N, C-alpha and C positions, 0 to 999 in steps of 0.2 A: 536547114541548117540554123539562119540571122534571125529564120520565123518563127525555128524554137528555144534560140537564145533569147529572142525578142520577150517571150514567151513567162520563159522563166527569170526577164530579170524585171517582167510589170509581176510579180510575185512575190519578188524579192522587194519590190517599192511599198506594198501598199504592206507587206509584212513590217519592214522595218521603219519606214521613213515617218511616221506617226512617233518612233520612240527616241526618233535622233533631230526632235525636236523640240528637247530636254536639253536645257541651261539657253538657250534662244530668246529671244527678247521680244511679246505679243507683236506682232507688228502693229497695233493700235498704239502702242506705247512705242518703236523706234520715232526717233526725232532725230532732222536736216536740222546737222548747224547749228546745233543746240549749243547758249552759252554759259558757258561756268558758272559759278555761285557770286563771282568779282563781274564780270559781263555782265547779265543778266540784270543787277536795279543798275546800269550806270544805261542800258540802253530803253527800258518805260521808264527814265527820268528825261531822254534827251527825243523817245514818244508824243512826252509833252509838254516837251520844249524848252527845261531847264539842261543846263550845261554840267551843273555844280560837279553830279556824281562824277563823270565822263574827265571832269579836269585832275576830281581828288586822284580817280583809279590813276591817270597816270601820272601825276606823281607824285604817289608811292613808287610806281614800277622803280621811274628816275632815281628814285633815293634810296630804294633800295637796290637797286643794280640789277632788277628782274629783266630781264634784256628781250627774252624767251617768249613772258606777256608779253612785256609792250609790246613786240611784234605784235602779236594774234591781236591784243586790244587794237591796235593803228590802227590794220587792216580792218580788222568787222565797223569801227566804229565809221570807216571812212567809206565804207560799202552801205551802210549803213543811208550815212548824211549825200550815198549820187542819189534816195526819194524825198529825202524829211532832214535839209540843210537847215531851215529856220534857227535851228539849238549854236549848231556850229558858227552861221553868223554871230548872232548872241555873243557867244562863248569864240570871238575873235575880236568886235567890238568890245566890249570886256574885256578884255587884256589881251590885245593886238600881239607882245610881245611871250604866253607863254608855249613854254615849247612843243606844251601836250599837242596846244592847238593848230603848233602852227605846221608839226606830223603831221597831227591827221586831213589836213590844208592840203596838205604836199602833194600827201597821200591820192585825196579825194580827184586831184588836178591830171597827177598821172596816172591814173585808172582808166579817168578818161577820157584820155590823150590815147590810151590802150585804147578803146573803141572804136577812133576815129577812123574813119578810112584813112585821113590824112596824116596817120599810125604817127612817123619820123618826127616830118615838118614837126607838129603838134608838141613832142615829144622837145625838141631841139628851141620851141620858142621857152620852153618849161625850163632851162637849163641853168639860168640864170639863179628862179629855185630855190633848187634843187642844191646846187652849190654849196649857196649863201648858211641853208638850213646841216649839211652835214658839216660846213667847216666849225659852225656854231654849235655843233653837239656836244663836242667838248669829248665823258668817256663813249656815250651814250653811237653804239653800234646800227642803231635800227636803222636809222638817217643814213646811213650808209648804203645797207642793205636796197634801200629807195633809190639811192642815184645807182648800184649793180640796173637795178630793175629796168631805171631809168634808161642807164648806156645802153643793152639791149639793143630795148623799142628804138633809139636815136641811130642807133650803124653808128655808135661808135667801136675806131679799131682797139686792137691785143693790146695798144701802148696806154692808150687811156683807161682799156674797162681794167689793167694789170696793177695799174697806182691805183684806184678802189678799193681793190681787192688789197694790197697790202693796209690800205689804211683802216681799212674792215677789222684786217685779221691785230692790228696793229688795239682796236678794242676792245678784240670779244675772239679770238682766236680762235672757236669754237661755238661761233652762233648759228644756229642751226637755220635762221633766212639769211645769213648771208653766201649761206652752202651753198643752198638749194639756191637762191641766185647765180651764182655762176657754175654751180651745176649743169643750167636753164643757157647760161652761154656757150657749153663746150656741148652742146646737142649738139646732134647728125642737126634738126631741125633750123640751128642758127647760125651758132661761130666756128662750129669743132665736128664733131662727131661720136661712133656710138664709143667706139675704142676709148677717143680721149675723154670721155663723160666716165664712164666703167671708172679708167685707167684715174680718175680725180676722186670720184666718189668715195671706189675702193680705198685707195689712200685715206682719207679725211675718215673713214670710217676705221682703218687702223688707229689713228693717229687719238679718236676721239677722247673722252674720259668718257670712268662708265657709267649708263642711262641716258648716257649724252643719246638727243634727237640723231646724232652725227652720224649713229653707227650702222642707220638706219638708211642710211642715203645711196646707199647702193642698188636699195630696192626699188628707186624711185630713178633710179637708170632703166632696169631691170625693166620698169613700165615703161621704156622711149619705147626699147624695145618689142611689144608689146600692144600699144595702145591701136586701137584705126590710120592707118594713112600713114605708120609707121618709116616704108619705103618697102623694098624690094630687100635691103636686105636685115632683112627686121622679121618679126610677129614671129608667132609659135614656137617653128622651127628653129630659131635664132639664137645661138652659140648654149646650150640648152643645160649645157654643166655649170655656166658663170653665172647664168638668173638665177638656178638651182641654189647657188650659195647665197648672191643675195637674200634669196626669201630665207633659209637659212640661219644668215643673221641680222635680219628681224624679227622671225620666229624666237630666237633666242633677245632679241632685247622687247619683244611683248612679252615675253614670262618673266622679268624682274618688274613692271607693272603689276597692277590688281590688276581682275575684271573689272570693265567697267567704268576705268580709269577714265575723264573725259581729255585728259593730257594724252591718251596717244594715240587719239582715235582717229586722225587724220595717217598716222603710220598706220595703222590697224585694218584700217576701211583699205588704205592703197596697197597695201603685205596681203590680207584677203583677194582683192580682185589678181594678180599676183600670179598668186599658186592657185588660183581657180583657171587661169589662161595658160597655166601649166597641166591641170587635168591633176592637181592634186588635191584631189577634193577633204581628203580629211586633214589636213594641213586649214586648208579654209575654211571650213567649218569649226575646226576650232578657234582662228580669228575669230567669224563671226558673233562666234560668243563672248568671246573676250571685248571684243566691241560693245557689248549690250549693247543700248536706249542711243545711241550715239554716228549716227549715221555722217557724213560727210559730204556738201557736192563734188570735189573734188578727189578722186578721180571718176564716181557717176554721171555725173553730168556730162561731164568729154564730148565731143559733139554732138547736141543739143537730148532733149527730152526733156522728159523728168525725175531727179538722181534718186531719188526716197524711190519710185517704185520699179528704178530700177537696180535700187542695191538689196529692197527686200523680195524681184527676182530670180536675180542670181544667187544670193541665199537658200532660199527655195534651189533652185535648182540644183545649187552644191547637197542637201542632203538631197534631194533626189537621187542627184545621181550618188554617192555612194553607198544609199538606199539599194539602189541596182548592182552593183558592185559586192558587198556580204553577203556571205554564204546562209543560202536559208534560213540555219538551222547556228549560225555563230553566232558572235556579240554584237549587234548594232554598235558601234563610234565607237568600236576598241581601239580604232585603228585615233579617232583621231582626240582619242586620250591620251594619247605617247607610242600605241602601240607601234603605231610606222609612221613617218611624219609622208612618206610617198605611197598613192596610192592608182593613180592615171598612172595615162601617157608616157608623161612627162616626166616619171619619179626614177629612180635607178636606185 
């Protein structure tokens, strides 16, 4: 009987899989961690040693209180400076008190300390730099997000973390980056538990404004249960109903943005990962369509390996699994277009 099922599944895959590729960005056009239209020119200029576009970009985000963009751009600029830092050194020499330069330099220093075998010790050495940056940041919550990440790696106690969290909330009560930092602190990998992280994520999502990426925070909590090495209390069978509810929240948020919009790309990639792990092939394929050309290193790069290759391989697997489950003369992709969001063993 299993052999017969295998034969039938093969026939279905051959018939339906090509049709299910409709709406998916071709493999050769998918980009990994592609910058948006504002960051791209700043990175190109930085590659040529010119810091001025980066300085203007971060100044604009500060003046316009575009805190989510400022956080993303600072992180990407710091990552670029890890390998090519001459432009940042030039920026700091020309404007040593520029808030943008100080933010990128502090982010770079914390990133390097995180990669050190002596992580906690290196991070503690940076405590005066991170504290001063945050205290002098005015309304900007991004240095407080950095302080939260720094405190986690430096093994700061709950009281210290709570004080930092309070200051972050005073500046921006719905800042996504700060919420992600708090969720990480509360996770089972660090100082909390899967339950504590999920409780926090769900409450934050309930309180978030419409369209805020914080509404997808439970998807991150779900990923932490499903990721490789999550522990004996995690894995595909752990608290499936709660994971599915988190995924449904994420799908609702994703649907509010246009397909191919780079802004929710990380949320959509993470959501696709969770849906695949839950065997919800139709919903996962829908998210892969919505991601458009924007693949991101997280979560596909977790554990090593080529994140772009893993993204493409998982997308192909999703398409083939859905084709295999579609009746031979049925409508391929009907579930992915909204007839049913649950098509695999993880559904209900």
